[in-house]
C-alpha positions as CSV (number, residue, x, y, z in Angstrom):
1,X,-40.9,58.7,-51.4
2,X,-38.9,57.2,-54.2
3,X,-35.8,59.3,-53.2
4,X,-36.1,58.0,-49.6
5,X,-36.3,54.4,-50.9
6,X,-33.2,54.9,-53.1
7,X,-31.3,56.4,-50.1
8,X,-32.5,53.6,-47.8
9,X,-31.5,51.0,-50.3
10,X,-28.2,52.6,-50.8
11,X,-27.6,52.8,-47.1
12,X,-28.5,49.2,-46.5
13,X,-26.2,48.2,-49.4
14,X,-23.4,50.3,-48.0
15,X,-23.8,48.9,-44.5
16,X,-23.9,45.3,-45.9
17,X,-20.8,46.0,-48.1
18,X,-19.0,47.6,-45.1
19,X,-19.9,44.6,-42.9
20,X,-18.6,42.2,-45.5
21,X,-15.5,44.3,-45.9
22,X,-14.9,44.4,-42.1
23,X,-15.5,40.6,-41.7
24,X,-13.4,39.9,-44.7
25,X,-10.7,42.2,-43.4
26,X,-10.7,40.6,-40.0
27,X,-10.5,37.1,-41.5
28,X,-7.7,38.2,-43.7
29,X,-5.9,39.8,-40.8
30,X,-6.4,36.7,-38.7
31,X,-5.0,34.5,-41.4
32,X,-2.1,36.8,-42.0
33,X,-1.4,36.9,-38.2
34,X,-1.5,33.1,-38.1
35,X,0.8,32.8,-41.1
36,X,3.2,35.3,-39.6
37,X,3.1,33.5,-36.3
38,X,3.7,30.1,-37.9
39,X,6.3,31.5,-40.2
40,X,8.4,32.8,-37.3
41,X,8.7,29.3,-35.8
42,X,11.7,27.4,-37.2
43,X,11.7,23.9,-38.5
44,X,13.9,21.8,-36.2
45,X,15.0,18.2,-36.3
46,X,16.7,16.6,-33.3
47,X,18.1,13.1,-32.7
48,X,17.3,11.3,-29.4
49,X,19.6,8.7,-27.8
50,X,17.8,6.1,-25.8
51,X,18.6,3.3,-23.4
52,X,16.2,0.8,-25.0
53,X,15.8,-1.6,-27.9
54,X,12.8,-0.7,-30.1
55,X,11.5,-4.2,-29.7
56,X,10.3,-3.1,-26.2
57,X,7.5,-0.9,-27.6
58,X,6.3,0.1,-24.2
59,X,9.5,1.6,-22.8
60,X,11.0,2.7,-26.1
61,X,7.4,3.8,-26.8
62,X,7.9,6.5,-24.2
63,X,10.3,8.2,-26.5
64,X,8.1,7.6,-29.5
65,X,4.9,9.0,-27.9
66,X,6.9,12.1,-27.0
67,X,8.1,12.5,-30.6
68,X,4.7,11.9,-32.1
69,X,2.9,14.4,-29.8
70,X,5.6,17.0,-30.3
71,X,5.3,16.8,-34.1
72,X,1.5,17.1,-33.8
73,X,1.6,20.1,-31.5
74,X,4.0,22.0,-33.8
75,X,2.4,21.1,-37.1
76,X,5.4,18.9,-38.0
77,X,7.9,21.7,-37.6
78,X,9.7,20.2,-34.6
79,X,10.7,16.6,-35.1
80,X,12.6,14.3,-32.8
81,X,13.8,10.9,-34.0
82,X,14.3,8.3,-31.2
83,X,17.3,6.0,-31.8
84,X,17.8,2.5,-30.3
85,X,20.4,2.0,-27.6
86,X,23.8,1.7,-29.3
87,X,23.0,3.7,-32.4
88,X,24.1,7.1,-31.0
89,X,25.5,5.9,-27.7
90,X,25.6,2.8,-25.5
91,X,22.4,2.4,-23.5
92,X,24.0,3.5,-20.2
93,X,25.8,6.5,-21.6
94,X,22.8,8.7,-22.6
95,X,23.2,11.3,-20.0
96,X,26.9,11.7,-20.9
97,X,26.3,12.4,-24.6
98,X,23.4,14.8,-23.9
99,X,25.4,16.6,-21.3
100,X,28.4,17.0,-23.7
101,X,26.1,18.2,-26.5
102,X,26.9,15.3,-28.8
103,X,23.2,14.8,-29.2
104,X,20.3,17.2,-28.4
105,X,18.3,14.9,-26.1
106,X,17.9,11.4,-24.7
107,X,15.4,9.1,-23.0
108,X,16.8,7.0,-20.1
109,X,16.6,6.3,-16.4
110,X,18.4,8.6,-14.1
111,X,19.5,5.9,-11.7
112,X,21.9,4.6,-14.3
113,X,24.1,7.6,-13.4
114,X,24.2,7.6,-9.6
115,X,27.9,7.2,-9.8
116,X,28.0,10.8,-11.0
117,X,25.6,12.0,-8.3
118,X,23.6,9.8,-5.9
119,X,20.8,12.4,-5.9
120,X,19.9,11.3,-9.5
121,X,18.3,8.2,-7.9
122,X,15.3,10.3,-6.9
123,X,14.6,10.9,-10.6
124,X,13.8,7.2,-11.1
125,X,12.9,5.9,-7.6
126,X,14.3,4.8,-4.4
127,X,14.1,1.3,-2.8
128,X,11.0,1.1,-0.6
129,X,10.0,4.5,-1.9
130,X,7.1,5.9,-3.9
131,X,4.6,4.2,-6.2
132,X,4.0,5.6,-9.6
133,X,1.0,7.7,-8.3
134,X,3.0,8.9,-5.3
135,X,6.1,9.6,-7.5
136,X,4.1,11.8,-9.8
137,X,2.6,13.6,-6.8
138,X,6.1,14.3,-5.5
139,X,7.5,15.4,-8.8
140,X,4.7,17.6,-10.0
141,X,3.2,18.9,-6.7
142,X,5.8,18.2,-4.0
143,X,8.7,20.2,-5.5
144,X,10.7,17.1,-6.6
145,X,11.0,18.1,-10.3
146,X,12.2,21.6,-9.5
147,X,14.9,20.3,-7.1
148,X,16.1,17.7,-9.7
149,X,16.1,20.3,-12.5
150,X,18.4,22.5,-10.4
151,X,20.9,19.7,-9.9
152,X,20.8,18.7,-13.6
153,X,21.3,22.2,-14.7
154,X,24.3,22.9,-12.4
155,X,26.1,19.6,-12.7
156,X,25.3,18.4,-16.2
157,X,24.0,21.4,-18.3
158,X,20.8,19.4,-18.8
159,X,17.1,19.9,-18.2
160,X,14.9,16.9,-17.7
161,X,11.2,16.0,-17.5
162,X,9.4,12.8,-16.4
163,X,8.7,10.9,-19.5
164,X,7.2,7.5,-18.6
165,X,6.6,5.3,-15.6
166,X,6.7,1.5,-15.4
167,X,4.6,1.2,-12.3
168,X,5.7,-1.2,-9.6
169,X,8.2,-3.6,-11.1
170,X,8.7,-7.3,-10.5
171,X,11.6,-8.6,-8.3
172,X,13.6,-10.3,-11.0
173,X,14.4,-13.7,-12.5
174,X,16.6,-16.3,-10.8
175,X,18.0,-19.6,-12.1
176,X,17.5,-21.1,-8.7
177,X,15.3,-20.3,-5.7
178,X,16.3,-17.7,-3.2
179,X,14.3,-18.4,-0.1
180,X,16.8,-17.0,2.5
181,X,19.4,-14.3,2.7
182,X,22.1,-17.0,2.5
183,X,20.7,-18.0,-0.9
184,X,21.6,-14.6,-2.2
185,X,25.3,-14.7,-1.3
186,X,27.6,-15.1,-4.2
187,X,24.9,-14.7,-6.9
188,X,25.8,-12.6,-10.0
189,X,22.8,-10.3,-10.7
190,X,22.0,-7.6,-13.2
191,X,20.4,-4.8,-11.2
192,X,21.1,-1.1,-11.4
193,X,20.7,1.9,-9.2
194,X,20.4,1.9,-5.4
195,X,18.7,-1.5,-5.6
196,X,21.9,-2.9,-6.9
197,X,23.8,-1.3,-4.0
198,X,21.4,-2.9,-1.5
199,X,21.8,-6.3,-3.2
200,X,25.5,-5.9,-3.0
201,X,25.2,-5.3,0.8
202,X,23.3,-8.6,0.9
203,X,26.1,-10.5,-0.7
204,X,25.1,-10.3,-4.4
205,X,27.7,-9.6,-7.1
206,X,26.0,-6.8,-9.0
207,X,26.3,-6.0,-12.7
208,X,24.7,-3.2,-14.7
209,X,23.8,-4.3,-18.2
210,X,21.5,-2.7,-20.8
211,X,18.2,-4.6,-21.3
212,X,19.2,-6.0,-24.7
213,X,22.1,-7.9,-23.1
214,X,20.3,-9.6,-20.3
215,X,19.1,-12.7,-22.2
216,X,22.6,-13.6,-23.5
217,X,24.2,-13.0,-20.1
218,X,21.8,-15.3,-18.4
219,X,22.0,-17.9,-21.2
220,X,25.8,-18.1,-21.0
221,X,25.9,-18.1,-17.2
222,X,27.7,-14.7,-17.0
223,X,24.9,-13.8,-14.5
224,X,22.6,-15.9,-12.3
225,X,19.8,-13.5,-12.0
226,X,18.4,-10.3,-13.5
227,X,15.7,-7.8,-13.1
228,X,14.2,-5.7,-15.9
229,X,10.7,-4.3,-15.6
230,X,7.7,-6.6,-15.5
231,X,5.9,-9.4,-17.3
232,X,5.2,-7.8,-20.6
233,X,8.8,-6.5,-21.3
234,X,10.4,-9.5,-19.6
235,X,8.5,-11.8,-21.9
236,X,9.6,-9.8,-24.9
237,X,13.2,-10.2,-23.9
238,X,12.7,-13.9,-23.5
239,X,14.1,-14.0,-20.0
240,X,11.7,-16.7,-19.0
241,X,13.5,-19.1,-21.4
242,X,16.8,-18.9,-19.5
243,X,15.6,-18.4,-15.9
244,X,12.7,-20.2,-14.2
245,X,11.9,-18.4,-10.9
246,X,10.2,-15.1,-11.0
247,X,10.2,-13.1,-7.8
248,X,8.0,-10.3,-6.5
249,X,7.7,-7.5,-5.5
250,X,10.3,-5.2,-7.0
251,X,11.0,-3.5,-3.8
252,X,13.8,-1.4,-5.4
253,X,11.4,0.1,-8.0
254,X,7.9,0.7,-6.7
255,X,7.2,3.4,-9.3
256,X,10.1,3.9,-11.7
257,X,10.1,7.1,-13.7
258,X,11.9,7.4,-17.0
259,X,13.3,10.8,-18.2
260,X,13.5,13.0,-21.2
261,X,16.9,14.7,-20.9
262,X,17.7,17.8,-23.0
263,X,21.0,19.6,-23.4
264,X,20.4,23.0,-21.7
265,X,22.1,25.0,-24.5
266,X,19.7,23.4,-27.1
267,X,16.7,24.0,-24.8
268,X,17.5,27.6,-24.4
269,X,17.6,28.1,-28.2
270,X,14.0,26.9,-28.5
271,X,11.1,29.3,-28.9
272,X,8.8,29.4,-25.8
273,X,6.1,27.7,-27.9
274,X,8.4,24.7,-28.5
275,X,9.4,24.5,-24.9
276,X,5.7,24.3,-23.9
277,X,5.1,21.7,-26.5
278,X,7.9,19.5,-25.1
279,X,6.6,19.9,-21.6
280,X,3.2,18.8,-22.7
281,X,4.4,15.9,-24.8
282,X,6.6,14.6,-22.0
283,X,3.6,14.7,-19.6
284,X,1.5,12.7,-22.0
285,X,4.3,10.2,-22.4
286,X,4.6,9.9,-18.7
287,X,0.9,9.0,-18.4
288,X,0.7,6.8,-21.5
289,X,3.5,4.5,-20.5
290,X,2.0,3.7,-17.1
291,X,-1.4,3.0,-18.6
292,X,0.1,0.6,-21.2
293,X,2.1,-1.3,-18.6
294,X,-0.9,-1.6,-16.3
295,X,-3.0,-2.8,-19.2
296,X,-0.6,-5.4,-20.5
297,X,1.3,-6.9,-17.6
298,X,-1.3,-9.2,-16.1
299,X,-2.1,-11.0,-19.4
300,X,1.7,-11.4,-20.0
301,X,2.1,-12.8,-16.5
302,X,-0.6,-15.5,-17.2
303,X,1.2,-16.5,-20.4
304,X,4.5,-16.8,-18.5
305,X,3.0,-19.0,-15.8
306,X,1.4,-21.2,-18.5
307,X,4.8,-21.6,-20.1
308,X,6.4,-22.9,-16.9
309,X,7.5,-19.8,-15.0
310,X,7.4,-20.3,-11.2
311,X,6.2,-17.3,-9.2
312,X,7.9,-16.8,-5.8
313,X,7.5,-14.0,-3.2
314,X,10.5,-12.6,-1.5
315,X,10.6,-13.9,2.0
316,X,10.0,-11.5,4.9
317,X,13.6,-12.1,6.0
318,X,14.9,-10.8,2.6
319,X,12.5,-7.9,2.5
320,X,13.3,-6.8,6.1
321,X,17.1,-7.0,5.5
322,X,16.8,-5.1,2.2
323,X,14.8,-2.3,3.8
324,X,17.3,-2.0,6.6
325,X,20.2,-1.8,4.2
326,X,18.3,0.7,2.0
327,X,17.7,3.1,4.9
328,X,21.3,2.8,5.9
329,X,22.5,3.7,2.4
330,X,20.2,6.7,2.3
331,X,21.7,7.9,5.6
332,X,25.2,7.4,4.2
333,X,24.6,9.4,1.1
334,X,22.8,12.1,3.1
335,X,25.9,12.4,5.4
336,X,28.4,12.8,2.5
337,X,26.4,14.4,-0.4
338,X,24.8,17.8,0.0
339,X,22.5,17.4,-3.0
340,X,21.2,14.0,-1.8
341,X,20.7,15.3,1.7
342,X,18.8,18.4,0.5
343,X,16.3,16.3,-1.5
344,X,16.1,13.4,0.9
345,X,14.9,15.3,3.9
346,X,11.9,16.8,2.0
347,X,11.3,13.5,0.1
348,X,11.2,11.5,3.4
349,X,8.6,13.9,4.9
350,X,6.5,13.8,1.7
351,X,6.7,10.0,1.7
352,X,5.5,9.7,5.3
353,X,2.6,12.0,4.6
354,X,1.4,10.3,1.4
355,X,1.9,6.9,2.9
356,X,-0.4,7.9,5.8
357,X,-3.0,9.2,3.4
358,X,-2.9,6.2,1.0
359,X,-3.0,3.7,3.9
360,X,-6.2,5.4,5.3
361,X,-8.0,5.8,2.0
362,X,-6.7,3.6,-0.9
363,X,-5.3,1.0,1.5
364,X,-8.6,0.3,3.1
365,X,-10.3,0.1,-0.3
366,X,-7.8,-2.1,-2.0
367,X,-7.4,-4.4,1.0
368,X,-11.2,-5.1,0.9
369,X,-11.7,-5.5,-2.9
370,X,-8.5,-7.6,-3.3
371,X,-9.7,-9.9,-0.5
372,X,-12.8,-10.6,-2.5
373,X,-10.9,-11.9,-5.6
374,X,-11.4,-15.6,-6.2
């Protein structure tokens, strides 16, 4: 009986000791595996050229949100430092320096570079095109991002990701009222992208300036009008102090996407884990920027109105003429540029489908609830 108790006690102790050893061994192996896994990932530091002044914490914030999330996802091993426009490259030269490999990555708007390829306009937005929600649907689910990445890779040695959206923008600041098409003729206006080309067709002298130069250009009379983003950013730039009339809607930018652009050689050097981390961080930045603008713009608009800003809608005459010229420009590009045509045909079909859906569903809802506002 005593012998059986000793054996039983020994067996239980052995089992317990073995269990502890197994658990301890598994934990040690897991820690070792984690250490080895972490240890194989390199420490990387990149610089990022941007098109924005840091004072605009919403749009420059798109770059910063990306950098912060990327560092968090990689335990601080992959760091990107966003730089203000002009530090690494002028605000409208970001794609150029990224493509050349002078800097690893950049944060900018693709439509600044339509002179290189008109198809890049789709990366930001087209006049009378897609809202932010519709743009995201086209990019992520409608094949838009894949098509754009193919063009960037083949033409610029770059891979890009959506990395912010401003939502529907305002229609710009004017030093005098523009009630008719005739009032636009001869005006000097800062407006980039295809919207600028449309305005040029309507008789406007178009200039493409970085955001940080708009105030001075209006103040000195170098330009008569300018568009930037919307109330929150426009107030930050002080545009209301040098132009009185604020027009809406921004028909050329119904849902403007900003981009993270990465030199393809640098991208291909990254471990897959880092590539996934960048993709995730860019997605978060894309969502966060839109939420910030939607949250901040209305309060900023009320402050602008209280300070003397005069709101004005674009007339139906101007809107109809702008839409007609926009469609004509799209057709011109499709006729002479194979990349633009390849995207435009699919994009147009997608736009028609999502317009029909949103008109039926969201349109009916918003028309009712907005009509109840006092």
